N, C-alpha and C positions, 0 to 999 in steps of 0.2 A: 298130321290129320288133314284130311281133305274135305272141304265143305262142298256138298253137292249144290249145283246151281243149274236149273233147267233153262236151256237156251232154245227157245222156240223160234228164234229168228231163222228164216230159211224159206226158200221157194221150193215148190214141188217139181222135181225133174223126173217125170214118169217114164217108164220104159216105152220104147217105140211101139211094141206090140202090147196092146192092153184090151181087156174086155170093157163092155159098157159099164159106166159108173152111175150109181144112183145118188143124186145130190138134192138135199132139202134146202129150200131157201127160207129166209126169215119171214117172207110174206105168205108162207104156207104151201107154195108150189113144190112139186116133186119133179125133178128133171132126170131123164135117162139119156146118157150119151157118153162122149169122151172129153177128157180134159187136155188142153193144149196150151203152149206158150205161157207156162207158169212164171211168175216173178213175185217180188216182195209185195206188190199191191194186190194181185189176184191172178186170174187166169181166163182163158177163152174156153167156153163150153160149146161143143157141137152136138146138137140134139140128134138122137138116133132115128127119130121118126121122119124128119124132113130135112135134116142137115143144117137147120138154122143155127146161127152162131150168136152166142151171147158173151159179152165181156163182163165178168163178175169180179168184184173185189171181195176179199175174205169176209168183210163185215156184212155182205149180202146174205151170207149163209145162216142157217138156223143155229142158235146157240149150241156150241159143242161140235158142230159139223166140221169146222175148220180143223180143230184138233184131231177129230176122227180121221180125216183125210191124210193129215200129216203122218199119223200113226200107221194107217193102212199101207202107205207107200214107203214107210221106213225113214221119214225125215223129221221125226221128233228126236233130237239128239240130246242125250244127257251128257253134259260136259261139266267141267269143274272150274271154280275160281282158282287160278294158280296160287298155290300156297308154298311158302318157303320157311325155313328156320331163321329166326332173327333173335336179337337179344333185347330184353327190357331192363332198363337201368333206372332205379329210384334214387333221387338225390335227397340230401338231408334238408333241402328247402321245400320239399314237397313236389318238386317237378319230376315228370316221368319222361324218359327218352327211349325211343325204340329205333333200332337200326342194326347194322352189322358191325360187330367188334372186329376191326382189321388188324389191330396191333395192341399189345399190352406189355407194360413193364411193371416194376415194383411200385412205381409212383404214378404212372399215367395210363389212361385208356384212350384209344382213338376209335371213334364211332363214325361209320359211314352210312349216310342215307342218300341213295342214288349217287349223285356226283358230288355231294357235299360231305366234308370230313370235319369232325369236331374232336378236339383233344381236351381232356379235363383231368384233374387230380383225383386219385383214388380216395383221398380223405373226404371227398364230397359225397361218397356213396352212403346211402341210408340202409342198404341191404345188398346181399350178394347179387351179382349179375345173373339174370334168369333167362333161360332159353324158352322161346314161345314160337308157335306157328302163326303166321300172319300172311295176308294177301301179298303176293310178290310185288304188285304195283306200288305198294306203300314204301318199300325199301330199295327196289331195283328199277333201273331203267329197262326198256325193252331189250336193248343190246346186252346189258348185263345178265338179264334173265336168259336170253338165248345162249350166250356163251356158257353159262353155268349148266343149262339143261341139255343142250344139244349133244354133248359128249356122252350122256347117259342113255340116249335113244338108239336102239338096235335098228340099223338101216334095213334089216331083212324082215322086220315085223311091221306089217301094214297097219294093224290096229294101233300100235303104239305111235307110229308116225302120224296117223289120223288124229289121235287124241292130243298129241303134242302140237299139231297144227291148230287145233281148236283153242288150245291155251295161248298160242302165239297170237291168234286172232283177238283174243280178249286183252292181250297186252298191246294191241295196236301195231304189232310187228307183221303187217299184212304181206309183205314180199317174202319174208321167211316162212310164213304160214303157207303161202302158195307153193313154195318149194317142197315142203313136207307133204302137202296134199298130193303133189305129183309123184313123190317117192312112194307114198302109200298106194297110189293108183297103179304104178308099175308092179308093185308086189302083189296087189290084188288080181291084176290081169294074169300074172304068171301062175297064181294059185287058183285061178278061175273062181274067185270069190265074188259072185254077182251081188249079194247084199251089200258088201263093203263098197263095191264099185258104185252102186246106186247112191249110197250115202255120200261118197266123195264127189260124185257129179253134182249133187244138190249143194254140198258145202262149197264147191268151187264156184258155182253159179252165184251163190250168195256172196262169196268173197269178192268176185269180180265187180258186183254191184257196189260193195263197200269201198273197193279201191276207186271205182269211178266216181263215187260220191263220198269221199273220205271225210269231208267236213261234217256231213250229215251223220255218217256212221259213228264218228267220234262223239258227236253230241248224244246220240242214242245210247252208245255204250257207257257214257258218263252217267246218264240217267239210270241205267240198269245197275251200275255200281253203287250209286247213291241209295237205290231201293234195296239192294242186297245188304248194304251196311245199315239199313233202317234209318237213313237220314231222309225221311219222306218230305219234310218241309223244304229242303233244298231241291229234292227231285221234282216237286210240284212247280217250283219256280223255273227249273230247267225245262220242264214240259211246256210251260207257257212261252218260254223264250224260243224253244224250237219251233213252235207253231208260228211265232212272229218272224223268225229268221228264215224259215223255209216254207213259204206259203204254197209253193208248187213242188213239194219235196218228192224226189224219186223214191225215197224210203218211207213214204207216208203210211204205208200199210203197217209197218212195224211200230211207228209212232202211235197209230190208232190202237194197236194191241196193248202197248204200255199204258195208254190213257185208260183203256177199258178195265184193266186189272189193277190199276193204281189203288183205288179205294179199298178193294178187297184185300190186297196185300198189306196195306197200311193198317187196316182193322185187325187182321190176323196178327201182325207184328205187335200191335199195342196190347191185344188180349194176352198174347204169350208173355209179354213183358210184365203185365200185371200178375199173371199166374206165377211167374218166377220170383217176384219181389214183394208181393202183398204181405205175406207172413213176416218177412224180414222187416218191413216198415212198421208193422204192428208191434213186433218185438221191440224195436228201437223206441217207439213211443211209450210202450208200457214199461220198459226198463227204467225210464226216467222217473215215472211215478213210483215204481217199486223201491226206489232209493229214498223216498220220502217217508221217514218213520213216523212223522207226526200227523199224517193224513187222517181225516175222518172218513170212515167207510161209507156212510150214506152219501157224502159229497163225491167220494171217489167213484161209486157205482153210477151216480148220475152223470159224472163226467165221461165215464167209459161209454155209456149209452148214447150220449148226445154229442159231445165235443170230439172225442177221440176219432170216430169214423171220418169226421170232416177234416181233421188234421192229416190223416192218412191220405185222403183224396187230394187235398191241396198239394201235398208233396208230389204226388204223381202228375198233377197238372204242370208243375214246374219241371219235373224230370223228363216228361215226354214232349217237351217243346220242339225237339229235333224231329219228332215224328208228326206232330200236329201243333201248329202255333196258335190255334184258336180253341183249344180244349177248355172246358169248364167242369165243375164238379159233377153236374148232371150227366155229362158225356162219360165221365169216369164210371158212374153208376151203370150206364148202359153197356159199356165195354166189360166191366167186371161180371155182369150177368151172363155175358156170352161165354164165359169160361166153361159152362156146362157142356158146350159142344166139343170140348177137348178133354183129354185125360188130366185129372187134377191130382196133385200131391195131397196125401192125407197127413194130418197133424193130430197130436194128442196134447191135452193140457188137463190139469186136475186142480181141484180146490184143496186137496190134502186135508189137514186137520182143521182147516178153516171152512169146511163144508157147512157147518152149522150156521155160519153167518148168513147164508142164503135164506134161512128159515126152513122149518121142517117140510113144508109142501114142496118147495123148489128143490131142496136137498135130496128128497126121496122120489122126485118125479121120475117115472120110468120103471120103478120097481114093480115086479109082478103083482105083489099084493095090493098095489094101488090102481091096477088096470081097471077101467070101467067106472072109476069114481067120478070122473068129469061128466059122464053121461047121467049118472045117478043123481048128482046134486042139481041138475037142471040149469046150471049157470053157464054163461058164455065165457069165452076166453078173456074178453075185455073185462068182464066183471071180476073174474078171478085175479087178473093182473092188478085191478084197482084195489081189491081187498089185500093183495100181497103188499102193495105200496103203502096202504094205510097201516097194515100190521107193522111194517118196517118203521114207519113214522112213529107209531105209538111205542115200539120197542126202544127207539132212539130217545124219545121223550122221557121214557121211564129211566133210561140209563143216565140222561142228563140230570134228572131230579135226584137220582141216587147219589150221583157225584156231588151235587150241590149240598146234600145232607151229610156228606162224608161217609156214605155207605159203600164200602169196598168189598162187600161180601160176594157180589156178582161180577163175573168177568165179562167185560163188554168187548165188542169187535175191535176197538182200538187197542185194547190190551193184547189181543192175539196178534194184531198187525205189528205192534212194536216188538213183540217177542219173536216173531217169525223171521226166518232168514230171508235175504233178498231173493234167493231162488224161489222160495215158497211163495213170497208175495208176487213175484213175476208170474209164476204158474197160475196163481189165483186170478190175476188180472186177465191173462190170456184166455183162461177158461170162461170167465165172465163175458169178455168181449165176444168170443166166438159163439157163445150160447144166446146172448141177449141183444146183440146189435143187428142181427139179420144179415151181416156181411158174409157169413159162412153157412154152409149146409151141414147139419149134424148127421154124421154117419151112424153113430151109436153112442150109448151112455153106459158106462161101466161103474160098478160099485165094489168096494172092498170093506170088510168089517173094520170098525174103529179099533185101533190097536190098544186103546186104553181099557175098553170094557168088553172087547171081543164081540161087539155087535149087539150087546144087551141094552145099551143106553143108560145103564146105571151100574153102580158098584155096591156091593154088600159088605157090611161089617158086623161082627159079632161083639156086642157089648155085654160084658159080664158085671153084675152087681150083686150085693147081698141078697137081693130078692130073686135072683136068677139071671138068666141070659136072654137076650133078644137080638134078633137080626134087624138091622136098619139099612134101608136103601138110600143112596145118595146119587143124584144125577151125575153122570160121567162128566168130569171136568174137561175132557178132550173133545167129545162129540156133542156134549150138551143135550143128550137125549135123542139125536137124530140117527144114531147107531152106525152110520156108514160114512165112508169117504167117497166123493163123487169125482169121476173123471170123464172126459168126453173125447170122441174122435170126430174130426170135422174136416171139410175140404171146400 
């Protein structure tokens, strides 16, 4: 699997014959003329009206203009982070090793990471050896990577040589990269492939500057790798170090690009991390509570609404330290709110046969027959929530009084909780969390009839006596009169 990585580093090497170009500057001016002497810092602009010459850096341009020019002239190159197959080994002490298995016997395994080899006994394995795709630079030196890949490249294919040269550039094998750019150039000239020749000219100019300023180029590539791996805390330190080490940097234009997009890339990565892991963290937190059979439901609901969201957030503060070492709970809130800008996974949870614990109003909220009732009663949402809490308090108080008197005729929420399976309890907690903490947006609410009474809310019996027969209704012991089971979709 190849992970795409956009490499926008590169100067514009424009064709010798070109028409006038319109360039917008950050200060609002619009220039018409030709672009000359491009490099990693900027370019010279010759005005069409009077031949006046301006020396511009890429940051002088109106936002988006630099990217537009790179694209117009074919120098925004999409390359890849070189990926190779490696092996992941899990040991029974919890340690994880990643490298290349170079030899194996019935008793031993030899693992190589770059130039280092480690041998260990198979009895230490906690699981079978697993093949994974990983960045080549983690397990191979530049020389090892070149020796492995070079034999796979068709010398007569200009594009493949070009792509391979870009990979070598990212592995810091600059001289080998130059050789394959030149091979690609020869093939392109024979095929009269002008677009590829233009791309190669630009890439070679970039490479020459990197070779001439190898220390700077290496530092910049290290920052890019750290950002690609989402290790933004380290990348930020490296950016500051670059600024201190190279005050008159030849590649300062690329440094400025990285600096400008750093916060945006970090924010995007953190939001995506939250999107991928939030539900899993909530599941883990709720699963612990679902195992507690003796929990009181009123206390549990209060805990879900107040404490559980903070526990989840604090976990993310600790997990994201490699991306941002100054995160706090409030910043997690802001990042989580930004997920609406991305496609979000939808989840489902249901209260099952414990729907009645919500109370009739909450349990049936959203049914068609109840539409418009909120407007008719003239109460605000806050008033209704207060009444609901008061009703729950009184219900719990009644339950406690009944228990004190030894009255076991009524089933209370704790009875349902104890009798329910762990899965049912977990689903109930997930549904309550997603519906009442505000951390998720509800997509829809679904209802199904109570399986005990078929949605009637009661059961009927026919009692026969010498005086005749009579039908009696009893509240359904499954739904306790609310008639439905409630489930929700959320994201």
